[in-house]
C-alpha positions as CSV (number, residue, x, y, z in Angstrom):
1,M,19.2,-87.7,119.8
2,T,17.4,-87.3,123.0
3,C,18.9,-84.6,125.9
4,S,18.3,-85.9,129.7
5,I,17.8,-84.2,132.7
6,C,19.1,-86.1,135.1
7,S,19.8,-86.3,139.1
8,I,23.1,-87.3,140.9
9,G,22.9,-87.5,144.1
10,S,24.9,-89.1,147.6
11,N,24.4,-89.5,151.0
12,L,27.2,-92.0,152.0
13,D,30.7,-90.6,150.6
14,P,29.8,-87.8,148.4
15,H,32.5,-86.9,147.8
16,Q,33.9,-90.1,146.2
17,H,30.5,-90.6,144.5
18,V,29.3,-88.1,143.0
19,S,32.6,-87.3,141.4
20,Q,33.6,-90.6,140.0
21,A,30.4,-90.6,138.7
22,V,30.1,-86.8,136.7
23,G,33.7,-87.9,135.5
24,E,32.4,-91.5,134.2
25,L,29.3,-89.6,133.0
26,L,32.2,-87.5,131.2
27,V,34.2,-90.2,129.8
28,H,30.5,-92.1,128.5
29,F,28.5,-88.5,126.7
30,G,31.3,-87.1,126.3
31,R,29.8,-83.5,127.5
32,L,27.1,-82.5,130.0
33,Q,25.7,-79.2,131.6
34,L,26.4,-79.3,135.2
35,S,24.3,-77.5,138.3
36,S,26.2,-76.4,140.9
37,V,26.7,-79.1,143.4
38,I,23.9,-78.3,147.0
39,Q,23.4,-80.2,150.0
40,T,20.1,-80.7,151.4
41,K,18.5,-82.9,154.0
42,P,17.0,-85.8,153.3
43,V,13.4,-86.0,152.6
44,G,11.6,-89.6,154.0
45,M,14.3,-90.5,156.1
46,H,16.6,-89.6,158.6
47,S,20.1,-89.3,157.3
48,A,23.5,-87.7,156.2
49,M,22.9,-84.4,154.5
50,I,22.8,-85.1,150.7
51,S,25.1,-84.0,147.9
52,S,23.3,-83.5,144.6
53,T,23.5,-82.3,141.3
54,A,21.5,-81.7,137.7
55,C,23.1,-82.5,134.5
56,S,22.3,-82.6,130.7
57,S,23.9,-84.2,128.4
58,P,22.9,-85.5,124.8
59,S,22.5,-89.3,124.3
60,E,21.9,-91.9,121.5
61,L,20.8,-94.2,124.2
62,A,16.4,-94.3,124.6
63,P,15.4,-93.3,128.3
64,H,14.5,-97.4,129.1
65,Q,18.8,-97.7,128.4
66,L,19.8,-94.7,129.9
67,K,18.1,-95.7,133.2
68,A,19.8,-99.2,133.0
69,H,23.0,-97.8,132.4
70,F,22.4,-95.5,135.9
71,V,21.3,-98.6,137.1
72,A,24.0,-99.9,136.7
73,M,26.4,-97.1,137.7
74,E,24.9,-97.3,141.1
75,L,25.3,-101.1,141.7
76,A,28.8,-100.1,140.7
77,H,28.8,-98.1,143.6
78,G,27.7,-100.4,146.2
79,R,24.0,-99.4,146.2
80,D,21.7,-102.7,147.4
81,R,18.6,-102.3,144.9
82,S,17.0,-105.9,145.8
83,D,16.8,-104.3,150.1
84,P,12.8,-103.8,149.4
85,R,13.3,-100.1,151.4
86,C,16.1,-99.2,149.2
87,K,14.5,-96.3,148.8
88,V,14.2,-94.6,151.6
89,L,18.1,-96.2,152.8
90,D,21.3,-94.3,152.5
91,R,23.1,-94.5,149.0
92,P,26.3,-94.3,147.6
93,L,25.0,-93.0,144.4
94,D,21.3,-92.3,143.2
95,I,20.8,-90.8,139.3
96,D,17.5,-90.1,138.4
97,I,15.9,-88.9,135.0
98,L,14.4,-85.9,135.3
99,A,13.1,-85.5,131.9
100,S,13.9,-86.1,128.6
101,S,13.5,-83.9,125.2
102,Q,14.5,-84.7,121.5
103,S,14.3,-80.4,121.8
104,D,16.5,-79.6,124.8
105,D,13.8,-77.8,126.0
106,F,12.5,-78.3,129.4
107,S,11.3,-75.2,130.6
108,T,8.0,-77.2,131.4
109,A,10.1,-80.0,133.3
110,R,8.3,-80.5,136.9
111,V,10.8,-81.7,139.4
112,D,11.1,-82.1,143.1
113,A,11.5,-78.7,144.4
114,Y,15.3,-79.3,146.6
115,L,16.0,-79.8,142.3
116,D,13.8,-76.3,140.9
117,E,16.7,-74.5,141.8
118,L,19.1,-76.6,140.1
119,L,17.4,-76.8,136.8
120,A,16.5,-73.0,136.8
121,E,20.5,-72.5,137.1
122,L,21.2,-74.6,134.5
123,Y,19.6,-72.8,131.7
124,G,20.1,-69.7,132.9
125,R,16.4,-68.4,135.0
126,G,17.8,-68.6,137.7
127,Q,20.3,-68.9,141.2
128,V,21.2,-71.8,143.9
129,H,20.5,-70.4,147.1
130,D,21.2,-73.6,149.2
131,R,24.5,-74.8,150.3
132,K,26.9,-75.1,148.2
133,V,30.1,-78.0,148.0
134,T,32.9,-78.1,146.1
135,L,33.9,-81.6,144.6
136,P,36.8,-83.2,143.2
137,L,36.4,-84.2,139.4
138,H,38.7,-86.9,138.7
139,T,37.8,-88.6,134.9
140,R,39.6,-91.4,133.8
141,L,40.0,-93.8,131.0
142,M,39.5,-97.0,130.9
143,A,43.1,-97.9,131.4
144,G,42.6,-95.8,134.6
145,K,44.9,-92.2,133.2
146,V,43.5,-89.0,135.2
147,I,42.8,-86.8,132.2
148,E,41.9,-83.4,134.5
149,E,41.2,-83.5,138.1
150,R,40.0,-79.8,139.4
151,Q,37.1,-79.3,142.0
152,V,33.7,-78.2,140.4
153,G,30.1,-77.7,142.5
154,L,29.8,-74.1,143.0
155,A,28.9,-72.8,139.6
156,P,27.1,-74.3,136.2
157,S,30.5,-76.3,134.4
158,P,29.6,-77.0,131.5
159,C,32.9,-79.0,130.0
160,S,33.6,-81.5,127.2
161,R,35.8,-84.2,126.3
162,R,37.7,-83.7,123.0
163,W,39.9,-86.4,121.6
164,R,42.3,-85.8,118.7
165,P,44.5,-88.5,117.2
166,G,47.5,-89.1,119.1
167,R,46.6,-87.1,121.8
168,A,45.1,-87.9,125.3
169,P,41.4,-86.4,125.5
170,A,41.6,-83.1,128.2
171,L,38.6,-81.5,129.9
172,T,37.8,-78.1,128.6
173,P,35.2,-75.7,129.6
174,R,32.7,-74.6,126.8
């Protein structure tokens, strides 16, 4: 099993897209370690503020399969990857794999400067000083049933999806 650190960001309706993406990942992977959610100025483009978070999750998927899953999520949220300028255009959702490891040790992972604090926060080695925001977390089952709604974003948030036969899954802090 591989553990990956990923960034999730949006500058087009980020409350909706980042919240939904976190919920989709939680339903798919079962558990996530989620950092605070911050707002930063975009780098290399003139655009609205970007809301970003980092998360880690174990997965049976190989990194290339995980990236394909993330690209499918981005497309489902309306991102146009066919435009040659897609790297500098506004985007409803952007999910990147920052690092992958068999050991869950990311102490030497190199990330963009604006993500340094989020990565440090995930592993209890630092605090986030950028502007934090809260986002509603709406996690849904395939049938469209809401499991739980709550606010995330102001602090690290470990959560998991627990299943019991005959019972609806629930998000629970770990």
